[in-house]
Every structure is written in C-alpha cells, then in structure tokens.
N, C-alpha and C positions, 0 to 999 in steps of 0.2 A: 220656781220653773227656771230651766235653761234649755238650751238647744239639745243639750247631750239626750234628754230622755227622749225626744222627738226623734232624733236621728237614729238613734237605736231601734226605737220603734219602727221606723221607715226599713232599717236594714232587716230587722226579725220578721216584718211583714212580708218584705221582698224574698227573704229566704224561703218562707212558707210557701209563696207562690210558685218559687223554683221548684220545691219538692212537689206542690202538686200539679204542676205543669209538667214534670218528669212522669208521675203516675199516670196522667191523661195520655201523654204521648206514648207510654207503654202498656197501653190498654189491650192491645191487642198481640202483645210480646208472650210467646209461649215461655212459662216458668217464671215470668217475671212476678216479684214480690213488692207489693207497694210500700212506701215509706212515709213517715210523718215527723215533721220537725217539732222537737221538744225544747221550749224556752225555760229560763231560769233569770230570775231578777238580780241585778248587780246594786252593791252598795259600795261606796268609797269610805276607806279608812279615815277616821277623823283623828286630828291632832290633840283634840281636848280628851278629857278624862271618860268621857261618856262612850269612847270606843267607836264604835261603827255609826255612821250617821244614819238618824231614824227616816231620812228621807233617801229614797232609792235614786240612783242615776240612770235608769234604764233596764233594758232587757237584753239578754243574750241568749245566742242558740247554743243549748247544752248539749243537743245529741241529735241527729238524724237517725231514728230508729226504723227499721224495716219489719214489716209483720209478714212472719211464715206460715200465716194460715192457708189451708188447703184450697187451692183452685178447683174450679170445675174442670173435669175429665173429658174431653171430645175424642170421638175416634176417628181414626183416618184410614187409609188404604196401605199406608206404608208398613211392612211387617217389622221395620226396624225402628219404628217410632215406639218410645216406651214413656209411659206415665206413671209418676211416683204417687201411689195413694197412701198417705201417712208421712211420718218423718224420714227424714234422711236426704243425701244429695248424692248424686253421679260423681264419682271421682274422675277427674280428667287430666291430661297431660298435653303441653304444648308438642312434644314430640314422643316417640315408641320408647326413648331411652331417657326421658327426662324425669329427674329427681323431684322436681317441683311441683307436688299435685296442685291442683285447682278444684273447685266445686261448683255445681251448679244443679238446677232442676229442668234446664231446658232438655227434653228427649227427642228432639227431631235429628236422628241419627241416619246415617249411609254409610255405604262401603266406599273406601277409596280404590284405587287402581291395584293396591299391593293387598287388598283384603281386610284392611283394618278399619275397624267402626269409628267413624268421626262425626263431628257436628258441625257443619258448615256455619251454623248461625252462632257458635262458639269460636270463630275464627281458625275452625278446621280442627279443633282440639280432638284429641283421642281419647276413645272411652276405656277405661281401665276395669279390670276384673281377674279374674282367676282363668289361667288357661285350661284346656280339657285334661282330665285327669288330676287336677291340683284341687285341694280344698282349703288351702290356707296359705301364710306367708304375706308378702307384699304384692300387691296387685300389680298386674302388667297390662300392656296394652293389648286389648282383645282383638284377635285377628282370625279372621273365618277361613278355616281351611277347606279348600274347594277340590283337594285331590279326590280321585276316585277311592272307593271302598273297595278291597280286593276280594278276591273268591276265596271261599272257603269250602274245603270238600268236608262232605259228610262223613261222620265217623259213628253216628248213632241214629236209629229210627226208634221213636217211642210212641207205641200204641196202646190204646185203652178199647177194648171191645167186650161186648156182652154176646155170648154164644148161646144160640138157642138149644136147649137141653132136648127139646121135643122133637128135633130133626131127626132124621133116619142116616145111617151109614151109607154114603153115595153106593149106588148100583152099578156104576161103571167104574173099571179098574184096569190100568193103572192111571194116577192122575194125569190129566191132559186139559190143558186151559181151554182147548176148543172143544171140550165136551162138558156142558154144563151140569150134566148129571155125574161127573167124576169129583166134585167139591160140592161144599155147602155154601160157603160164601166168600167174598174176597173184597180187599181194601187196596186203595192205590196211594202213591205218594211220589215226590220228584225227588230224586237226588241229584248233587251236584259234585263235581271233581274239582281238582286243585285249581283249574282255569276256569271253572264256574260253566262247564259243559253240563246240561242236564240229561238225566237219565230217568225214564219213566219205569217205575218199579211197583208190580201189582202182587200183592199177597194174596195167598189163598188157603183156605181153613177147610180141612177135611177131617170128618168126625170118624173115630175107630169105635168098634163094639164096648160097651161098659161091662167091666168084669170086676171080680174080686170082691171080698168081704171085709169092710164095707164097701159098696161099689164105687169105683174110681171111672172117668173117662178121660181118654188121650185125644188130642186135636193135633194132626199133623199140619206142618206149616208149608207151603211150597211157593215158589216166586218164579216171576218171568221179569227180565229186564230188556226193555223197549220191545217187548211182544217175543222175546226169545226165552224158552225155559231154561231155568236155572238146573242143570243136568251133570251128572258126572260119567266118565268114560265113554266108549262109544266106538264104532257102532254097534248095535242102536244106543243111543244116548239113554240114560235113565235118569228121570225126574230125581233131584235130589231134596230130601227133606231137609230144610235149614233150621227147623226147630219144631219141638213139640211143647204143648200145655196140658197138664194133668190136672183135674178138677176133681173134689170129693163131692159128697151126696148133699152137701150144704150149698155147693155152687161156688166155693173158694177155691182159687188156684194154689195147688199144693207143691207144684214141682215144674221146672222146666228143663229142656236139654237142647243142645245147640245152641240155637239163636244167634247165628251169625250169618252174614250174607258177604261170600266171597266175589269181589268185583274185578278181580285179576283179568279174568278173559273179556270184559265188557268195556274198557277203558277206549276213549276215541280222542283226537285231535290234539293228542300230547298230553292230555290230563291225567292224572293219577289220583288214587286214593291210598290214604296211609294204613295199609292193611285191610283187615276185615271189618266189615260194618256189624256194630253190634244192634240186635234186637232186644227190646224190653217191653214186657207186657204187665208191668205194675198195674195192679187194681183192675184187671181184667176179670170177668166173672162169666159162670154157665148158670142161666137161670130158665125157667121156664115162661121166658118172654122172646120176642122177636130179636133177631140178631140187631145189632147196633153198633155203629162206629162211634164210640163216644169221646174220643180225642186222639188225634195224632199229628206228629210234630218230627223234625229231623234238623240237625244242627249246622247243615251246610247251606251256602248261598252262592248265587251268582255275582259277579261284581256289579257296583253301582255308583252312578254317579249324582253328585249332590244336586237336587231338583228344587228344594225349598227348606226354610228353616224358620223355626218360631222360637218366642222367648217366653218363659213360664213365669208365674207369679213370684217365685224364688228366683229368678235370674237366668236360670238354666237356659244355655242356647240349644236347641235341639235341631239337628239336622235330618232332614227326610230324604232319602235316596231312592233312586228308580228301581231298586231290587226289592222295595217295600220296607226297607231295614231304617232303623233311626240310631244316632248317635249323638252324644253331648259333645259340643264343640268348644265351650267354655260357659262362664258365669258370671254375670254382672254383679258388682258388689256396690253397697250403698255405704255412705259415711255419715255418721252424726256427730253432733256436738253438744256439750254442756249447755253452752251458751250461742246459739245460732247468731244472735245479734252482735256478738264479737266478731264475726267474719267482716273481711274488708272488701268492698266490692271492687272490681279491677275492669269491668266493661265486659261486652260481649255475654252478659247472664252468668258471669263467672266471679267466685268469691275465692280469695285466700285466707288461710287459717291464721290466726293471730293468738297472743298469750290470752287474750281476754277470752275467746272462743273455747278454749279448753283443748284437751287432746283428741285429735281425730279418733272416734271410734268404728273401726272398719268390720263390717259384716254382711252376712247373707241376707238379701232381703225376706221378709216373714220372720225373723228372728229378732229376739229382743225388743227394743225400742223401733226397730226399723220396719218401714212401711213395706207395702206389697207393690209389685209392679204389674202394669197391664200393658199389654202389646198391642199393637195398632191404635195408638192413642196416645194424646199429650196432654199436659196439664195446661189449662189456660191461665193467663194473667189473674191474680187474685183483686186487681183493682176494681172497686165501686164506682162506677162513674157518676152515678148519682149523688152519692156521698161526695164526692171529690168536687162535683159542680158547686154543692152547696158550701164547702170548705172555701171554694175560691171566693165566692160571694163574701163570706167572712173575712177571707185574709185582704180582700179588696176594701172592705168596710175599715178595719184595722189600720189599713194603709192610710186611707183618708183622713181617719180621726186623729192620727199621729202628725199627718201634713198640717193639720189644722193648729196643733199644740206649737208647732214652729212658726206657724202666721201669726197665732196670739204673742208669742214671745217675740218677735219682730215688731209688732204693734206696741208692746211694752217699751221696748228698748228706743223705738223710734220717738214715744212719748217723752221719755227721759232725755233723749238728746235735744228734744225741742223746747224744753224748759229752760226759763231765763231767771 
C-alpha cells in the first residue's frame, strides 16, 4: 500500500462530489442535463518481464458523462417558451451573423427590441431557424416581422347554394331589392378594395319559368352594393342581371352566363378593384329542399396588424392578425448528433459541437429522429434529487474510506521510522 492509491481515491471522490453538487445546484435549471463521473483504475508499467504491475496505483476520472434523457415538461404563460419532447437541440448563435453555432435545450425565449428571438438564460443567444418562405439551407437568426399585413382587393366571390326547385316564379317584376316578392332568396358577402375599404354586396336569386324537353330551369342573379342596386343606363336605371345559372331535371347545374360584378362605379376613399369581380357557383344545386347557403368566400381582405403568434409542433411560427388572417413568420429547427455525449459544455446551458459528437443533423421538428415542440412550456432539469442525495452519501463514504487508507499508511510509516 502507498499514499498514491488513497490520494487518487480522495481526488476521485471529490470529483464525484463536484459532479453531484453541480447536479443538485441545477435541479431547477430549465433544460439542464445531469452528469455522472465515470472512473477507471490505473496501473504502473513495471520494469520486469511481467509487464504491468498486478497491483493498481489508484483510480482516475475517465469521463464526466451527461445523461440526455427527457426531462418533465411544465406549462408556462409565455407564448415563446418552447419545450422539446424527444431528441434534438435548439441551434443558437451569439449574434445574428455568427457562423459559430451553439446548441441547447433551454427553451425560455423572448423578443429583443429588434424582433429577434433570444434566450436571456443563454446569455442572450439568438434562436436559429428558417425565415418565412424558406424550407432549407443554413439556419438564420429568427426575427419576427411585426409589419402590418397589406390589404388585398377582392377579385373573386365563390358561392355554393342549393336553390329550392319547389319555389314559384316571383309575382312582382322587375326585380327590386325593396320588394321581397320580386326575388326568391339572397346571400350577402363583404368585399374589399385595394385599400381595404369594405363593401357590402348582397346577391339575389330570381327563378325563371321551367321550359324545354327535358326541362331546365334558369335563375337570374342580381346584386346591390352598399344598398344600391347594380343597374345599367338611366334614367330610369334598369337592374342588371350579373349572372344566370341553368339546372337540369336532376338538379345539376349545366350552364352559367355572365358571372361578373363590375365595381367601377362603387369605389370609395381612393380604393380600386383590379377589373371586374368573377362570380363562381361551383357545386351549386337545385333540389326539392329548402334554400341553403352552403359555402361562401371571397379572396380580398382588409389590412391587419400582428396581434399574436403561436409555435406549432413542427416549429412553424404562425402570426395572427387583426383582420382574422394568419401568416407563417418562420420556422424553428432542431439539430441532433450521433453522439450527444461528445458535445462540449460551454456554460449557460449551451454546448459546442466536437468531432466526437459527429456531424450536426439539422431538420424540421417531428421529422426523422427529431422530437416535437410544445409551445408555452419548458423542459425541466432531468436531475433526480433523491438519487443525487443517495449518490452524495455514497461518495462521502468513499471519501472517508480513502482517507482511512492514507491514515493506515501513515501509521505503518511511523512504525518503520520508530524501529531501532
């Protein structure tokens, strides 16, 4: 026995206590991964033919390995908090134009004054991903575009109705929106010009007499814009048929004519429309059941300001606007490694890639081996405090035992010195 074994045992136990203490200290650190000291025995080369000495000279710390097991996920009230459920790391950067990526699993994000998504817990590191409209290439620092969504002028109205074949031809002619007996049914929709000014358009359906063999029925379509009848010529102005639909005896629509709405005379406040507005009635029917407006839409919209945004499981950042529209503002990416234990910790819950970790594999969450994202949540530390306290007791006992070997060796030496 020599002092070497005892000293190495003390150093090893102290190192183990350091690792355990670091685990305990970070038990509440978001995204922290616990570590464990791994040891190996040591042997000295012998000068004799036997090679290595059969008696070891102690222990050494071979590695401090981190456990990248999944931590519990806790919900938060911050829409930018993101938890990774599964494998992968967030790619981070010290600055928007940095070419030295860093990696971590702490998803406590917020916006800085310039609109970039940063993590204050990671020393203000920038979250990387794909910009809006980009689906590959090198990730860039994600920046939320807070500019307003511009207005879009309506170019098409799509409507799907069922017209009641049992209804009679109106008894009052010509069509007059103020006379309910001059039309059979109506639908309404709001249009928008190039500046987002709204226009209330009401369309009216007037049944014509059934004729022909086999019999067909034609329906005329009239319209009002902001309460004014769409009409031609004048005075007196004559209500204009803006379209017709023809149905056969099976109730299927067989032909249409016209199907355009001219908004030239109805623009206001400097707004314009790009020509006439097309009307489509694809899928409309005429059956022996009550009139029904089955679907209606138009492709224009008023301007909108960004009111909120959310992050999907695949990392898509979806902005919601005051005009009830949504738009993709970017996408968070994840990075995985063949050997995560090869990553080099650099503090602030961040790691750097090394040759031992392997080539970074960048991808969209939910694809390949990458996990999914959960917004308004964070991943807790995976430290098991109960287990760490037990490990601490064991390491303490090991430290005490090694100190005893040194004490015994000291006693032996004192005995030898005192011999006469």
